C-alpha positions as CSV (number, residue, x, y, z in Angstrom):
1,M,0.0,0.0,0.0
2,K,1.3,3.4,-1.0
3,I,0.7,4.9,2.4
4,R,2.5,2.2,4.3
5,L,5.5,2.4,2.0
6,F,5.6,6.1,2.5
7,M,6.1,5.6,6.3
8,T,8.4,2.6,6.3
9,L,10.8,2.7,3.4
10,A,14.4,3.5,4.3
11,F,14.4,6.4,1.9
12,L,11.9,8.1,-0.5
13,V,12.9,9.0,-4.0
14,F,10.9,11.4,-6.1
15,A,12.4,11.6,-9.6
16,G,9.4,11.8,-11.9
17,T,9.2,13.7,-15.2
18,G,7.6,16.7,-13.4
19,V,10.5,17.1,-11.1
20,L,13.0,16.8,-13.9
21,A,11.2,19.4,-15.9
22,Q,11.5,21.9,-13.0
23,T,15.3,21.5,-12.9
24,G,15.6,23.3,-16.2
25,G,14.3,21.0,-19.0
26,A,17.6,19.3,-19.8
27,A,18.2,18.4,-23.4
28,A,18.1,14.8,-24.6
29,G,21.1,12.9,-23.5
30,Q,22.1,15.5,-20.9
31,V,22.2,14.3,-17.3
32,P,19.8,16.5,-15.2
33,K,21.2,18.2,-12.1
34,M,20.3,16.4,-8.9
35,K,19.0,18.2,-5.8
36,V,18.8,16.0,-2.8
37,A,16.9,16.8,0.4
38,I,16.4,15.2,3.8
39,I,13.2,15.0,5.8
40,D,12.3,13.6,9.2
41,V,9.2,11.6,8.5
42,L,8.6,10.6,12.1
43,S,8.2,14.2,13.1
44,F,5.0,14.5,11.0
45,R,2.9,12.8,13.7
46,D,3.6,15.5,16.3
47,Q,4.1,18.6,14.1
48,L,1.6,18.3,11.4
49,T,-1.5,19.8,13.0
50,E,-3.9,17.8,10.9
51,L,-2.2,14.5,11.7
52,K,-1.6,15.3,15.4
53,A,-5.3,15.9,15.9
54,K,-6.1,12.4,14.6
55,Y,-3.5,10.7,16.9
56,D,-4.7,12.7,19.9
57,K,-8.2,11.4,19.1
58,L,-6.8,7.8,19.0
59,Q,-5.0,8.3,22.3
60,T,-8.2,9.4,24.1
61,E,-10.1,6.6,22.4
62,F,-7.7,3.9,23.7
63,A,-7.3,5.3,27.2
64,P,-9.8,2.8,28.8
65,R,-8.1,-0.1,27.0
66,Y,-4.7,0.9,28.2
67,Q,-5.9,1.4,31.8
68,Q,-7.4,-2.1,31.8
69,L,-4.2,-3.5,30.5
70,E,-2.3,-1.8,33.3
71,S,-4.7,-3.2,35.9
72,M,-4.3,-6.7,34.5
73,Q,-0.5,-6.3,34.5
74,S,-0.4,-5.2,38.1
75,K,-2.6,-8.2,39.2
76,L,-0.3,-10.6,37.4
77,A,2.8,-9.0,38.9
78,A,1.3,-9.4,42.4
79,Q,0.3,-13.0,41.8
80,E,3.8,-13.8,40.5
81,K,5.4,-12.2,43.5
82,T,3.2,-14.3,45.9
83,L,4.0,-17.5,44.0
84,N,7.7,-16.8,44.1
85,A,7.7,-16.1,47.8
86,N,5.5,-19.1,48.5
87,T,6.0,-18.9,52.3
88,S,2.5,-19.2,53.6
89,L,0.6,-20.9,50.8
90,S,-0.7,-24.5,51.2
91,P,-0.1,-26.8,48.2
92,Q,-3.8,-26.4,47.3
93,Q,-3.6,-22.6,47.5
94,A,-0.4,-22.5,45.4
95,A,-2.0,-24.8,42.8
96,K,-5.1,-22.6,42.6
97,L,-3.0,-19.4,42.4
98,T,-0.8,-20.9,39.7
99,E,-3.9,-21.8,37.7
100,D,-5.3,-18.3,38.1
101,F,-2.0,-16.8,37.1
102,E,-1.6,-18.9,33.9
103,A,-5.2,-18.1,33.0
104,G,-4.6,-14.4,33.6
105,K,-1.5,-14.5,31.4
106,K,-3.5,-16.0,28.5
107,E,-6.2,-13.4,28.9
108,Y,-3.7,-10.6,29.1
109,Q,-1.9,-11.8,26.0
110,R,-5.3,-12.1,24.1
111,M,-6.2,-8.6,25.0
112,L,-2.8,-7.3,24.0
113,E,-3.1,-8.9,20.6
114,D,-6.7,-7.7,20.2
115,S,-5.6,-4.2,21.1
116,Q,-2.8,-4.2,18.6
117,V,-5.1,-5.3,15.8
118,T,-7.8,-2.8,16.7
119,A,-5.3,0.0,17.2
120,R,-3.7,-0.6,13.8
121,K,-7.2,-0.7,12.1
122,R,-8.3,2.5,13.8
123,E,-5.0,4.2,12.9
124,Q,-5.5,3.3,9.3
125,E,-9.1,4.5,9.3
126,E,-8.2,7.8,10.9
127,T,-4.9,8.6,9.1
128,E,-4.8,6.9,5.7
129,A,-6.4,9.7,3.8
130,I,-4.1,12.2,5.4
131,Y,-1.0,10.2,4.6
132,D,-2.1,9.9,1.0
133,K,-2.6,13.7,0.8
134,L,0.7,14.2,2.6
135,S,2.5,12.0,0.0
136,K,0.9,14.0,-2.9
137,F,1.8,17.3,-1.1
138,L,5.5,16.1,-0.9
139,D,5.4,15.4,-4.6
140,Q,4.3,18.9,-5.3
141,Y,6.8,20.4,-2.9
142,C,9.6,18.6,-4.6
143,I,8.4,19.8,-8.0
144,K,8.1,23.4,-6.7
145,Y,11.7,23.4,-5.4
146,G,13.3,21.3,-8.0
147,I,14.1,18.4,-5.6
148,T,14.9,15.1,-7.3
149,S,15.4,12.9,-4.3
150,V,14.2,12.9,-0.7
151,F,15.8,10.7,2.0
152,D,14.4,9.8,5.5
153,A,16.6,11.6,8.0
154,R,16.2,9.0,10.8
155,Q,16.8,6.0,8.5
156,M,19.9,7.6,7.2
157,Q,21.2,8.2,10.7
158,E,20.5,4.6,11.7
159,T,22.1,3.1,8.7
160,D,25.0,5.6,8.1
161,L,23.7,5.9,4.5
162,I,25.0,9.4,4.1
163,V,28.5,10.5,5.2
164,F,27.7,14.3,5.0
165,A,24.7,16.5,4.5
166,G,24.6,20.2,4.8
167,E,22.1,21.8,7.2
168,K,20.1,23.4,4.3
169,A,19.4,19.9,2.9
170,N,17.0,19.2,5.8
171,I,13.6,20.4,4.6
172,T,11.6,19.1,7.5
173,D,10.7,22.4,9.2
174,D,9.9,24.2,5.9
175,F,7.8,21.3,4.6
176,I,5.8,21.1,7.8
177,K,5.3,24.9,7.8
178,E,4.0,24.8,4.2
179,Y,1.8,21.8,4.8
180,N,0.2,23.2,8.0
181,K,-0.4,26.5,6.2
182,A,-2.2,24.7,3.3
183,N,-4.0,22.2,5.5
184,T,-5.4,23.8,8.6
185,A,-7.1,21.5,11.2
186,P,-8.9,22.2,14.5
187,A,-6.9,21.4,17.5
188,G,-7.6,18.0,18.9
189,V,-9.1,17.5,22.3
190,Y,-6.3,16.2,24.5
191,D,-6.6,14.8,27.9
192,V,-3.3,15.0,29.7
193,E,-4.0,11.8,31.7
194,T,-4.1,9.8,28.5
195,F,-0.9,11.2,26.9
196,N,0.8,8.7,24.6
197,T,-1.9,6.1,25.2
198,Y,-2.0,4.9,21.7
199,Q,1.8,4.7,21.4
200,T,2.1,3.0,24.8
201,I,-0.2,0.2,23.8
202,N,2.1,-0.7,20.9
203,A,5.1,-0.3,23.2
204,I,3.6,-2.8,25.6
205,L,3.1,-5.3,22.8
206,K,6.9,-5.2,22.1
207,N,8.4,-4.7,25.6
208,R,6.2,-6.5,28.2
209,L,6.9,-10.1,29.4
210,F,4.0,-11.6,27.6
211,S,4.2,-9.7,24.3
212,R,5.3,-11.1,20.9
213,S,8.5,-10.1,19.3
């Protein structure tokens, strides 16, 4: 899917005929001049007002689910601590607690997996159209400024893909400014108590004891 590729590819290359035409209409056989830019794709979520409003909505929507997961996690931790201590439990009590603990782990895992599926589905429903528009806007931005190739800044940093890039090559701030100006969005309703809820659910899936790798 175009929108998924936009967010996950190591780098983005825009070298269509429209972009080449903007660089001066090179004659046949002449190598067109390249203009390379760098952009921080991950910053879009927090700095593009239209996109941030959607993620704030998702964070609030998933707050009850996250709180339930936290409660289940705390209960499992307490049960495990009691089982490990095992100083005052009879064999029957230990067996019952072990059974409850194992059942709780399965229920916790099931809810984590369900949450991941639901979260990804809701994310796509809320943001896919914006990411599609964002991709098209980046195409037009590149044509406007004669940019032939755009690289993802964070992927470059992680892979050491580029040895050197001048500060002016980073178009992140300017691109975000132009996009926000052209695509205004009402501020999302944000409850401080549910900050990063949506992101945290996905982090739980990767980092907690019972999550899948």
